[in-house]
N, C-alpha and C positions, 0 to 999 in steps of 0.2 A: 336452139341454135347452139352448137359446139365450139367454145371459144380456145384458141391454140395459145401458147406461150406468148409470141410475139403480139405486142399493145403497142399501135401508133403513138398514144397519147404519152406514154412511157418513154419510149424510144426518142421521142421528141426530145426530152429532156439530159439522154443521158452524157450528152457531150459536156453540159456544163451543170452537173449535178447540184452543187454546192450552191453555187449562184443562183440557180434556177429555183431552188427550195426557198431562199431567203429572202428573194425578191417576193415570189408568190404570197410566203406567209405573211412579209410586211405589208403587203397591198391589201391582203384579206383583213388584216388589223384595222391597217388605217380605213379601210371601206364600212367598217361597222363600230366606230369611233362612238361612245359614249357622252361624254361630256366635252363641251366644246372648250372649257376654260382649263383643261387638263390635256397634256400629251399622252398619246398611247405609248406604254411601255412594254417592250419585249426583253424577256429572259430567255436565254439560249443556255442551255447545260447538257454535259454527258455524263451520264451517271451508270454505274454499273450495279446488279441487282444479283442476288441467291436466285438461282431458278425455282427455289421453293416459294418464294414471294410471289412470284408471277407465273402460277402453272397456265395460264392462258397460252403462254409460248409452247410450252409443252404438248399443248391440244393439237397444235398443229402438224405433229409428227406424219398421223394417218394422211392426211391431205396430202402434203409434201410426199411421201412415199407413192401415194397412187398416180398422184401429177408425174412423178417421176418415171412410173412404169410405161405411163401414156406416152410421156414425151420419148421415152428408148423405143416403142413399138412403132412411133411415128420417125424415128431416126433423126430427132432433131438434138443434136450433139452437143450445141450450145445450153440448151435448155436443161439437158440430163446433167452437166455439169453444175449450172445453178441449185440445182435441186441435191444434188449432192453434198455441197457446200451448206446448203440450207438445213439438211439434215443432221449435218455435225452439230451446227449451231444449236439446235432444239434438245440436241443431246447433252448440251454441256450443262455445267455445276451452275453457269451464271451467264446472265446477258445484258449486254449496255443499251443504253435507250439515248437516243438524241432527244432534248425534251427542248420544245417550245413554248414559253408561255406567255399569254397577253393580259394586259389589265386596261381598265377604261375602254372597254368594248361592250358591246351589247350581248355578247356571246353568240352562239348557233342556234338561232330563233326557229321560230315555226313547229307546223305540227309534226311530230314524228314521221306521220306517214305519208306527208306531202300532200299534194304537188308542189305546195309552195314553201318557202321559208329556205335560209341558210344551210340548216341543219340537214334538211334532206336533200338541198344540192351537193353538198359536200361529202356527204356518207352513203347515197343512194344513186346519186345523179350520174349521168353521163354526158359530157358537154351542157350539161344545165349550169345558168348563172342567177345568182339572186345578190345583184349589187344594188345598193341605193342610188347610186349614178349609172344608168345606163352606157355611160361612156368611161367609166371605170377602168383601167388596166386589168387585163386579165377577165375581161366580162365576156369570153367566149366559153368559160367552164370549163378548159382544160388542165387548168392550173391545180386541181386537187389531185393529180396524177404527179406532181413532183416528189413529194415526199417517198413516194414507191422505189424511185431510182436510188433513194439512199438506204434502204433495207436491204439486206441478205435473205431476208425471208417476204420480200414483195407484201410488206403489212404496216399496217399505220392502225395505232388506238387515237380515238378523239375524246376527249374530256371536257365538257364544258358546263358554267352555272350560267342560269338567265332570270331575269326576273326582276325583285325588285330588294331592298333589305329586309322588308316586311315578309316576303314571299319567294323563294328563289327556290328554281329545283336542278339538280345536275344531272348530267345525262352522261352516259358512256356506250361506246362503240369501237369494235375491233373489225377491221376489214383486209381481206386478204385478195391479191389479183394474182391467181398463179393459172391455171387453165382447166379445163373440161377433162374429167378422167371417170371412170365405172368407180363407183362408191362399192367399197366391198360388203359393208353392211346390208346395203337396199337392192344392188345389183344394177341402179339405174345409174345415167350418165349426168354427171353435175354439170352447174354453170362453172364458169372460170372464176366467179367472184365470189367470196365466201364472207360470213359475219360471224364476229363473236359478239353473242347477246343471246336474246330469247330464241329458241329456233323456231319456234310460233311467229311467222311473219318476218324474221329477222330483224326483231325490233331490238331497241335500243335499252340497256340498264338505266334505273335510276335510283338516285337518293340511296337509302340503305343497302339496295342490293348491287351496289357497285364495289368491286374489289378495293382494299385499301391503298393501293400502292399508287393507283394513279393521284389519287387526292395528298397523300403525302409528299410526292415529290413537288407537286402546284405548291403546297403550302410552303416549301422550303422559300419560296420567291414572292408570293402575294397571297394574300387572304382576300383579295377582291374578284369580283365576278369577270369573265371572260373564258378564253379557250386556251386549252395546252393540247399538244400533240407530242404524241412519244412516236419515235420511229426506233424499232427496235434493230438490233443484229446489224450495227452500221459497221461501216470498215475504217473510219475516220477515228484519229486520237484526238487528244485535247490539242495539240498543237493545231 
């Protein structure tokens, strides 16, 4: 099934992008609280990196260009405008990230390939929810789309450390929600959603295979287990 540019769940949050993002992130962190005797802490930061430090952003160029061509052929003018802006962003010498880090949470747990667990629900699910309490706010699973409204690339990166002090695992995955287009290298029509990670099975990177920048940005605030969400190319300032 070919996916167009418009996405109902993303559009749902467009009117209140910032408040929706903060609400959903805080609720998810509270739902994943690890120790009852300590508060969940969330650190929010806006940083700028040289493009050379995060080449993953530049690798979006072809997907964005081909999505733009598809939108132009479909005469979806607002999508063409979005992709024109996005192409300028990925050709820039720097990229800004809105960073949201939590601590005293379990992180994004569960098997990488699902079908259960918070990792799979957030990165690969559509309308899936893995809340500890079925009555938790946001339990219908649409809140995972809120960060995408903040990115001029409609892309988000997830970084999480799970496990125990004796044995922990770090996971990293990027996700882009664009639209179906004809891949120039294969000639096949793609899905609307793509992932940064291992090409085989769209699997996440783990431990030493993860780029250095996500861990460095998290270490500025905490060395404890939990989750970081990185939203690239936002149009918000520090104010």
